[in-house]
LUMLO-540852 format. One record per residue (C-alpha): x, y, z; residue in three letters. Coordinates in steps of 0.5 Angstrom, whole numbers, padded with zeros to 4 digits, always signed. Layout:
XYZAla ...
This chain:
+0029+0048+0039Met +0028+0041+0041Phe +0032+0034+0040Val +0028+0028+0038Arg +0031+0021+0038Phe +0027+0016+0034Ser +0028+0009+0030Trp +0027+0007+0023Lys +0026+0000+0020Val +0029-0001+0014Ser +0032-0008+0010Ser +0039-0006+0012Phe +0038-0005+0020Gly +0035+0000+0024Tyr +0037+0008+0023Ile +0038+0012+0030Leu +0036+0019+0028Thr +0038+0025+0032Leu +0033+0030+0030His +0034+0037+0031Phe +0028+0041+0029Glu +0024+0047+0030Ser +0017+0048+0030Asn +0017+0053+0025Phe +0018+0052+0017Lys +0021+0057+0013Asp +0016+0062+0012Pro +0020+0066+0006Met +0020+0059+0002Ala +0014+0059-0004Tyr +0012+0052-0005Pro +0017+0048-0010Asn +0020+0054-0012Gln +0028+0054-0014Pro +0028+0061-0011Leu +0026+0059-0004Ser +0030+0061+0002Met +0034+0055+0004His +0036+0057+0011Arg +0035+0050+0014Asn +0031+0050+0021His +0032+0042+0022Gln +0038+0037+0022Ala +0037+0030+0022Ser +0043+0026+0024Leu +0042+0018+0022His +0046+0012+0024Ile +0045+0006+0020Asn +0046+0000+0024Thr +0047-0004+0018Ala +0054-0002+0018Leu +0055-0006+0024Leu +0056-0012+0019Lys +0063-0009+0017Gln +0065-0010+0024Thr +0069-0017+0026Lys +0067-0022+0031Gly +0061-0023+0035Asn +0056-0018+0037Leu +0049-0017+0041Arg +0043-0015+0036Leu +0036-0014+0039Asn +0038-0018+0045Gly +0041-0024+0042Arg +0048-0026+0044Glu +0053-0026+0039Val +0059-0025+0043Gly +0065-0020+0045Arg +0061-0019+0052Ser +0067-0015+0054Ser +0067-0010+0049Glu +0059-0010+0050Ile +0060-0009+0057Gln +0065-0003+0056Met +0060+0000+0051Leu +0055+0000+0056Lys +0059+0005+0060His +0060+0009+0053Phe +0053+0010+0052Glu +0053+0017+0057Trp +0059+0019+0053Leu +0055+0019+0046Leu +0049+0023+0049Gly +0054+0028+0052Val +0057+0029+0045Leu +0051+0030+0042Val +0048+0035+0048Val +0055+0039+0048Thr +0055+0040+0040Ala +0048+0042+0041Ala +0050+0047+0047Ala +0056+0050+0043Leu +0052+0051+0037Thr +0047+0055+0041Val +0052+0059+0044Leu +0056+0060+0038Lys +0050+0063+0034His +0048+0067+0040Phe +0054+0071+0041Phe +0055+0071+0034Lys +0048+0073+0031Asn +0044+0076+0037His +0042+0083+0036Arg +0038+0087+0040Thr +0033+0091+0036Ser +0031+0099+0038Ser +0024+0097+0038His +0023+0091+0043Pro +0017+0087+0040Leu +0011+0087+0045Asp +0004+0083+0043Lys +0001+0089+0040Lys +0002+0086+0033Tyr -0001+0079+0035Ala -0007+0083+0038Asp -0008+0087+0032Ala -0007+0081+0027Leu -0012+0077+0032Glu -0018+0082+0031Gly -0018+0082+0023Phe -0025+0080+0021Lys -0026+0085+0016Ile -0026+0081+0010Tyr -0033+0078+0013Leu -0035+0085+0013Ala -0034+0086+0006Phe -0036+0079+0004Ala -0042+0078-0001Ala -0045+0072-0003Gly -0048+0066+0002Lys -0043+0067+0008Leu -0040+0061+0011Val -0038+0060+0018Asp -0040+0068+0019Asn -0037+0070+0025Arg -0040+0077+0024Ile -0047+0077+0027Pro -0049+0084+0023Trp -0047+0081+0017Arg -0051+0076+0012Gly -0052+0073+0005Asp -0052+0079+0000Ser -0052+0079-0008Gly -0054+0072-0009Leu -0056+0074-0016Glu -0050+0078-0018Asp -0048+0076-0025Gly -0055+0073-0027Ser -0055+0078-0033Glu -0049+0075-0036Gly -0052+0068-0034Asn -0046+0068-0029Leu -0045+0066-0021Asp -0042+0072-0019Leu -0045+0072-0012Ser -0038+0071-0008Lys -0032+0076-0008Gly -0032+0082-0004Met -0035+0089-0004Tyr -0029+0094-0005Asp -0030+0099+0001Ala -0036+0102+0004Gly -0041+0101-0001Asp -0044+0095-0005Ala -0040+0095-0011Met -0036+0090-0014Lys -0030+0093-0017Phe -0025+0087-0020Gly -0019+0091-0021Phe -0018+0093-0013Pro -0021+0086-0011Met -0016+0082-0015Ala -0010+0087-0012Phe -0013+0085-0005Thr -0012+0078-0007Ala -0005+0078-0010Thr -0003+0082-0003Val -0006+0077+0001Leu -0003+0071-0003Ser +0004+0075-0002Trp +0003+0075+0005Ala +0001+0068+0006Ile +0006+0066+0002Leu +0012+0070+0006Glu +0009+0070+0013Tyr +0004+0064+0013Gly +0007+0061+0020Asp +0006+0068+0023Gln -0002+0068+0021Met -0002+0061+0024Tyr +0001+0063+0030Ala -0005+0068+0032Val -0010+0063+0029Lys -0011+0068+0022Gln -0008+0063+0017Leu -0015+0059+0016Gly -0019+0066+0016Tyr -0014+0069+0011Ala -0014+0063+0006Gln -0022+0063+0006Asn -0022+0070+0005Ser -0017+0069-0001Leu -0021+0063-0004Arg -0027+0067-0003Trp -0024+0072-0008Ile -0021+0067-0012Ala -0028+0063-0014Asp -0031+0070-0016Tyr -0025+0071-0021Leu -0025+0064-0024Ile -0033+0065-0025Asn -0032+0072-0028Ala -0027+0069-0033His -0032+0065-0037Pro -0028+0064-0043Ser -0021+0066-0045Glu -0022+0073-0048Asn -0027+0075-0043Val -0027+0078-0036Leu -0032+0081-0032Tyr -0029+0087-0028Ile -0035+0090-0025Gln -0042+0088-0022Val -0047+0094-0020Gly -0048+0101-0023Asp -0044+0106-0019Pro -0048+0112-0020Lys -0054+0108-0018Leu -0051+0105-0012Asp -0049+0111-0010His -0056+0114-0010Lys -0057+0109-0004Cys -0055+0108+0003Trp -0058+0101+0005Glu -0055+0094+0008Arg -0052+0090+0002Pro -0057+0084+0005Glu -0063+0088+0003Thr -0061+0091-0003Met -0066+0090-0009Ser -0064+0095-0014Glu -0061+0092-0021Arg -0054+0090-0021Arg -0051+0090-0028Pro -0045+0087-0030Val -0039+0090-0034Thr -0034+0086-0038Gln -0027+0087-0042Val -0026+0083-0048Asn -0022+0083-0055Ala -0026+0089-0058Ser -0026+0093-0051Phe -0019+0091-0048Pro -0017+0092-0041Gly -0010+0090-0040Thr -0009+0092-0033Glu -0015+0089-0030Val -0014+0082-0034Ala -0006+0082-0032Ala -0008+0084-0025Glu -0013+0078-0024Thr -0008+0074-0027Ala -0003+0076-0022Ala -0008+0074-0017Ala -0010+0067-0019Leu -0002+0065-0020Ala +0000+0068-0013Ser -0007+0064-0010Ala -0005+0058-0014Ser +0002+0058-0010Leu -0002+0058-0004Val -0006+0052-0005Phe -0001+0048-0009Lys +0000+0043-0003Asn -0007+0043+0000Asn -0011+0043-0006Asp -0007+0041-0012Pro -0013+0041-0017Ala -0016+0048-0015Tyr -0009+0050-0015Ser -0008+0048-0022Ser -0015+0051-0024Ser -0013+0058-0021Leu -0006+0057-0025Leu -0010+0055-0032Met -0014+0061-0031His -0008+0066-0030Ala -0004+0064-0036Gln -0010+0065-0040Gln -0012+0072-0037Leu -0005+0074-0038Phe -0005+0072-0046Thr -0011+0076-0046Phe -0008+0082-0043Ala -0002+0082-0047Asp -0005+0080-0054Thr -0011+0085-0054Tyr -0007+0091-0050Arg -0011+0097-0048Gly -0013+0101-0042Ser -0020+0099-0039Tyr -0020+0106-0037Ser -0021+0108-0044Val -0025+0102-0046Ser -0030+0103-0040Ile -0029+0111-0039Pro -0034+0111-0033Gln -0029+0107-0029Val -0025+0113-0029Gln -0029+0117-0023Gln -0027+0111-0019Phe -0021+0106-0020Tyr -0018+0110-0026Asn -0012+0106-0029Ser -0005+0110-0030Thr -0002+0105-0035Gly -0002+0097-0036Tyr +0005+0096-0037Gly +0007+0095-0029Asp +0001+0090-0029Glu +0004+0086-0035Leu +0010+0085-0031Leu +0007+0084-0024Trp +0003+0078-0027Ala +0009+0075-0031Ala +0013+0076-0025Ser +0008+0072-0021Trp +0007+0067-0027Leu +0014+0065-0027Tyr +0014+0064-0019His +0008+0059-0020Ala +0010+0056-0027Thr +0018+0056-0027Arg +0017+0057-0034Asp +0023+0062-0036Asp +0019+0065-0042Trp +0016+0069-0036Tyr +0023+0071-0034Leu +0025+0073-0041Gln +0018+0077-0041Tyr +0020+0082-0035Val +0027+0082-0037Thr +0029+0082-0045Glu +0023+0082-0048Leu +0019+0088-0044Asn +0024+0090-0039Gly +0026+0097-0042Gln +0019+0098-0045Ser +0015+0098-0039Phe +0019+0099-0033Ala +0022+0106-0035Asp +0019+0112-0032Pro +0014+0111-0027Ser +0012+0112-0020Thr +0015+0108-0014Thr +0008+0108-0010Trp +0006+0101-0009Phe -0002+0101-0010Ser -0008+0098-0013Trp -0006+0102-0019Asp +0002+0102-0019Asp +0005+0095-0018Lys +0012+0097-0021Leu +0015+0098-0014Ala +0012+0091-0012Gly +0015+0088-0019Val +0022+0090-0017Gln +0022+0087-0010Val +0019+0081-0012Leu +0024+0080-0018Leu +0029+0082-0013Ser +0027+0076-0009Arg +0030+0072-0015Ile +0037+0075-0014Ile +0037+0074-0007Phe +0036+0067-0007Phe +0035+0063-0014Gly +0040+0067-0019Ser +0046+0062-0019Lys +0044+0058-0025Asp +0041+0064-0029Met +0043+0066-0036Pro +0048+0072-0035Thr +0044+0077-0039Ile +0037+0075-0035Glu +0041+0076-0029Asn +0044+0083-0031Leu +0037+0085-0032His +0035+0082-0026Leu +0040+0086-0022Gln +0037+0092-0025Met +0031+0091-0022Tyr +0034+0090-0015Arg +0038+0096-0016Lys +0031+0100-0017Ala +0028+0096-0011Ala +0034+0099-0007Glu +0033+0106-0010Ala +0026+0105-0007Val +0028+0102+0000Met +0033+0108+0000Cys +0028+0113-0001Ser +0024+0111+0005Leu +0029+0111+0010Leu +0028+0118+0013Pro +0035+0120+0014Asp +0038+0117+0007Ser +0041+0122+0003Pro +0036+0120-0002Thr +0030+0121+0002Ala +0028+0128+0000Thr +0027+0134+0005Ser +0022+0137+0000Asn +0015+0136+0004Arg +0010+0137-0001Thr +0005+0133-0003Asp +0007+0133-0011Glu +0007+0126-0014Pro +0013+0122-0013Pro +0018+0123-0019Gly +0022+0117-0021Tyr +0025+0114-0027Arg +0029+0107-0027Val +0031+0103-0033Arg +0031+0096-0032Val +0035+0094-0038Gly +0043+0095-0038Leu +0042+0102-0037Gln +0044+0106-0030Pro +0039+0107-0025Val +0037+0114-0023Ser +0032+0116-0018Tyr +0029+0122-0014Ser +0023+0121-0009Leu +0019+0126-0006Lys +0013+0125-0001Tyr +0011+0129+0005Ser +0011+0126+0012Ser +0007+0128+0017Val +0009+0131+0024Glu +0008+0124+0027Gly +0013+0120+0022Gly +0007+0118+0017Leu +0009+0118+0009Ile +0003+0122+0006Trp +0002+0122-0001Ile -0005+0124-0002Thr -0011+0126+0002Glu -0015+0121-0001Trp -0014+0114+0003Asn -0007+0117+0005Pro -0006+0110+0009Leu -0006+0106+0003Gln +0001+0108+0001His +0004+0108+0008Ala +0002+0101+0009Val +0004+0099+0002Ala +0011+0102+0003Ser +0012+0099+0010Ala +0010+0092+0007Phe +0015+0092+0002Leu +0020+0095+0007Ala +0019+0089+0011Ile +0019+0084+0006Leu +0026+0087+0003Tyr +0029+0087+0010Ser +0027+0080+0011Asp +0030+0078+0004Tyr +0037+0081+0007Met +0037+0078+0013Leu +0035+0071+0011Thr +0040+0072+0005Ser +0045+0074+0010Gln +0046+0081+0006Thr +0049+0085+0011Glu +0049+0092+0008Thr +0044+0097+0004Leu +0048+0102+0000Tyr +0044+0109-0001Cys +0049+0114-0004Ser +0055+0113+0000Gly +0051+0111+0007Asn +0050+0104+0009Ser +0044+0101+0012Tyr +0042+0095+0015Lys +0036+0090+0015Ser +0034+0093+0022Asp +0033+0100+0019Asp +0028+0098+0014Leu +0025+0094+0019Arg +0025+0100+0024Asn +0022+0104+0018Phe +0016+0099+0018Ala +0015+0099+0025Ile +0014+0106+0025Ser +0009+0106+0020Gln +0005+0100+0023Ala +0006+0104+0030Asp +0003+0110+0027Tyr -0003+0106+0024Val -0004+0103+0031Leu -0004+0109+0035Gly +0003+0112+0036Thr +0001+0119+0033Asn -0001+0126+0035Pro -0008+0124+0035Met -0007+0118+0040Lys -0012+0114+0035Ile -0012+0107+0032Ser -0014+0107+0025Tyr -0015+0100+0026Leu -0022+0099+0028Val -0023+0095+0034Gly -0016+0096+0036Tyr -0014+0100+0042Gly -0018+0104+0047Thr -0020+0109+0042Arg -0021+0108+0034Tyr -0026+0111+0029Pro -0033+0110+0031Leu -0036+0113+0025Tyr -0033+0109+0019Val -0036+0110+0012His -0039+0103+0011His -0046+0101+0010Arg -0047+0095+0014Gly -0043+0098+0020Ala -0048+0104+0020Ser -0055+0101+0020Ile -0058+0097+0025Pro -0059+0089+0023Val -0066+0090+0025Asn -0067+0097+0021Ala -0073+0096+0016Asn -0070+0101+0011Thr -0069+0101+0003Gly -0065+0105-0002Cys -0067+0112+0000His -0069+0112+0007Asp -0063+0109+0009Gly -0059+0116+0009Phe -0062+0118+0016Lys -0056+0113+0018Trp -0051+0116+0014Leu -0052+0123+0017Tyr -0054+0120+0024Ser -0050+0123+0030Asp -0050+0117+0033Asn -0044+0112+0033Pro -0044+0106+0028Asn -0048+0101+0032Pro -0044+0095+0029Asn -0036+0095+0030Ile -0033+0093+0023Ala -0027+0090+0027Val -0021+0090+0023Gly -0023+0095+0018Ala -0017+0100+0016Val -0020+0107+0015Val -0017+0112+0010Gly -0013+0116+0015Gly -0010+0123+0017Pro -0009+0129+0013Ser -0003+0132+0012Leu -0003+0136+0019Asn -0004+0129+0023Asp -0011+0131+0024Ser -0017+0126+0023Phe -0025+0128+0023Ser -0029+0122+0025Asp -0035+0123+0021Thr -0039+0118+0017Arg -0039+0122+0011Asn -0032+0124+0011Asn -0030+0119+0005Val -0023+0121+0004Lys -0021+0119+0011Gln -0026+0115+0014Gly -0028+0110+0009Glu -0025+0103+0010Ala -0022+0098+0004Ser -0021+0091+0003Thr -0014+0093+0000Tyr -0012+0097+0006Asn -0013+0091+0010Ser -0010+0086+0006Ala -0003+0091+0006Leu -0004+0091+0014Leu -0005+0084+0015Val +0002+0083+0011Gly +0006+0088+0015Leu +0003+0086+0022Leu +0005+0079+0020Ser +0012+0081+0018Gly +0013+0084+0024Leu +0011+0078+0028Leu +0017+0074+0024Arg +0022+0078+0029Lys +0019+0073+0034Val +0021+0067+0030Ile +0028+0071+0028Arg +0030+0073+0035Asp +0029+0066+0037Phe +0033+0062+0032Cys +0039+0067+0032Glu +0039+0067+0040Ala +0038+0059+0040Ser +0043+0058+0034Gly +0037+0054+0031His +0038+0057+0024Asn +0042+0051+0022Val +0045+0053+0015Asp +0048+0048+0010Glu +0055+0049+0012Ala +0053+0048+0019Leu +0049+0042+0018Arg +0055+0039+0014Asn +0060+0040+0019Asp +0055+0036+0024Ile +0054+0030+0020Ser +0062+0030+0018His +0064+0030+0025Gly +0059+0025+0027Phe +0060+0021+0021Gln +0052+0021+0020Phe +0048+0021+0014Thr +0044+0028+0014Ser +0037+0027+0011Val +0030+0031+0011Asp +0025+0025+0011Asp +0024+0020+0017Leu +0019+0016+0012Gly +0012+0014+0015Lys +0009+0011+0020Tyr +0002+0007+0019Leu +0002+0011+0012Gly +0003+0018+0016Val +0009+0022+0015Pro +0013+0023+0021Leu +0015+0030+0019Leu +0009+0035+0017His +0009+0042+0018Arg +0001+0043+0019Arg -0004+0038+0020Val -0009+0038+0014Thr -0014+0033+0012Tyr -0009+0030+0007Ala -0004+0029+0012Thr -0009+0023+0015Tyr -0012+0021+0008Gln -0008+0015+0007Tyr -0011+0012+0014Leu -0018+0015+0013Val -0018+0011+0006Gln -0016+0005+0009Lys -0021+0005+0014Val -0026+0007+0008Arg -0024+0001+0004Asp -0024-0004+0010Arg -0031-0002+0012Leu -0034-0002+0004Thr -0030-0008+0002Gly -0033-0015+0001Trp -0030-0017+0008Lys -0035-0012+0011Ala -0041-0016+0010Lys -0038-0021+0015His -0038-0015+0021Leu -0043-0013+0025Ser -0044-0006+0027Met -0040-0007+0033Ala -0035-0010+0029Gly -0035-0004+0024His -0034+0001+0030Val -0028-0003+0033Thr -0025-0004+0026Leu -0025+0004+0025Ala -0023+0005+0033Lys -0017+0000+0032Ser -0014+0004+0026Val -0016+0012+0028Leu -0014+0011+0035Val -0006+0012+0032Val -0008+0019+0030Leu -0005+0024+0034Pro -0009+0028+0040Arg -0005+0034+0037Ser -0011+0035+0033Ile -0015+0037+0039Glu -0010+0038+0044Asp -0005+0043+0042Lys +0001+0041+0047Arg +0001+0034+0044Ala +0007+0033+0040Val +0009+0025+0039His +0005+0021+0033Leu +0007+0015+0037Val +0009+0014+0045Arg +0016+0013+0046Trp +0015+0008+0051Glu +0011+0004+0046Ile +0017+0004+0041Leu +0022+0002+0047Cys +0019-0004+0048Gln +0022-0011+0046Pro +0021-0013+0039Ile +0016-0019+0041Arg +0012-0014+0044Gln +0011-0010+0038Ser +0016-0005+0040Gly +0023-0003+0036Leu +0028-0006+0042Gly +0031+0001+0042Val +0034+0000+0049Phe +0038-0005+0047Gln +0043-0001+0043Asn +0050-0004+0045Glu +0051-0006+0037Asp +0050+0002+0035Leu +0055+0004+0041Leu +0060-0001+0039Met +0061+0001+0032Lys +0061+0008+0034Arg +0067+0007+0039Trp +0070+0003+0034Ala +0070+0008+0029Asp +0073+0013+0034Ile +0078+0009+0036Met +0080+0007+0029Asn +0080+0013+0025Tyr +0080+0019+0030His +0087+0022+0032Pro +0091+0020+0037Gln +0089+0025+0042Pro +0082+0024+0041Thr +0083+0017+0043Arg +0087+0018+0049Leu +0082+0024+0052Tyr +0076+0019+0051Leu +0080+0013+0054Val +0082+0018+0060Ala +0075+0020+0061Lys +0071+0014+0060Lys +0068+0011+0067Pro +0072+0004+0069Pro +0070-0002+0066Val +0071-0008+0070His +0071-0015+0066Asn +0075-0020+0070Gly +0080-0015+0072Gly +0081-0012+0065Ser +0080-0005+0064Asp +0082-0005+0057Ser +0078-0001+0052Pro +0078-0008+0048Gly 
């Protein structure tokens, strides 16, 4: 936390700002959403010197003598008192919150989660198309003609796993999870320099999904023939085989894939809403059209296109409809989408289902996402919808309780049976029963094929729910009579993350490139074949069966994971355990980013800097200040902004452009053009290049006299006099006596009177 003093000019006088500010925005808040968390991380206290007009007698204003010199001299000595009061109040706030809220976690956070997150490059390992800003030397352009059979540009997007197929269903799920992670934990990604890469990866997928939706009731859901593709082992950059495209439409519906794509684009529209409004609007338009298409022409894509059953078979589409409608409600604030998931379809689609959050089943994600509304935005909601949402929250609590190892509802039956879970989201009781296996090392284990996806997905939901509880100040989670805290869910998430990162019986990190021991034979074509190898479709299989480790390291890839007995066979042909996938990586990015949030949370709790609304009002009332959130602009640039982007300085750039292209420009030489540009651009903060820079304008410049283009803030006797007058006139007698006794003696013609 830091305190910043600043002045702002208005037609009514100068405004002194005592600005208590954190460097961290609330990472839980979605842009412009009514359900956003409103735990304020800043408090701006403003004093308008125009109030001085209410005082009687003469004053000194900006160096002009206007009388009452004795009081002014006395008030010069009072300047220290105002500072002491401010600093004391801040210190007391810090101490109060430290002793009230500071808790020590049983799992001290070290830098391993930051290190793990910093190494993520896997999206470039999966990316197709003409790569931009490629950070991986062994990857290049590929799939440039994808979509040409349908006269479309489907070159972008990502290959789903170790092959060269583009499956729209898991790709859209990857985008939705990545959007959710960015929305909740974008600041943590930014802190480890991953936010830009995550946003670029999301945009790369979103561009593909937009192009795959050429008309309202048509969606292309696949590029490539999986049977033909799996007969080859070659680098994507050298493949030359035919790549057909597959679509769903009104005659051959694919509700689940269309709805998942709608969820992906709706959530992505929130990510880009502030930085690229036009792109965000385009994403949202496609999302709404796709949802209408999915809901109007209901049918499973596994039935319409039977060949997908061998790869990404869908077990139903009700969860995807709820999932898409939930994200569209967040993106549009249209109550119809909320009614869709509650009154209209809550009981139909949210009845019997599994609890495991995955590319196939979104119900647990729906329950957690809709619980967010109950936590933060249900005060003004109609009663019937509120009751329905409460049932979603109860269902989410049931999932959380089932994940906690010592919860009464966590089964002791260690089998690999599918979980049995029934919940009715209408006005009916919630019942649940969860069965899962747990390997000796503590990992949740559901299936032998890509077992890590369920463990990481469950941990991601747990860290989200833990943060929802913490930020909403929800103290307790009740599980069949037992009570748990948000830290219990966090500790569960930590246990799953630590297992993935190497705290397991095999002592191996399943995140490639992290730690000293990780899989060397990842089932990934590009990683397994040398860049300079001149191999085609069939002769590339020698690299699949080679005994040598992969020549290229797929840093950031998350492989399938261990068997039920904690064992792991690091062989390239072990697809169940050794193949990486985009959705595994997206889920782990979200989980690790959530664990990084503990650093910010502990700082805010220890420093008392989580300034809630009540405390903010108390400070404002106690000092008789006005509390605001906006300090306005300086030279057209906002004085407060969360993150420097092109849009932040677009006003200045446009001004320079207008001056250099207007009619006056023809009277300027080249040197004149340069001088004009420099004179404006010199005010831009150096923080773009120097991360240590903070101030937009040097304090020394602001403090210069007005005749020297400053604000004259050192001459603030008028302000001090007004504050002293308020204290003497309106505060209780003991307060006045205390202040008079504590102030330094003021000598003015033998008088020591407070005036």
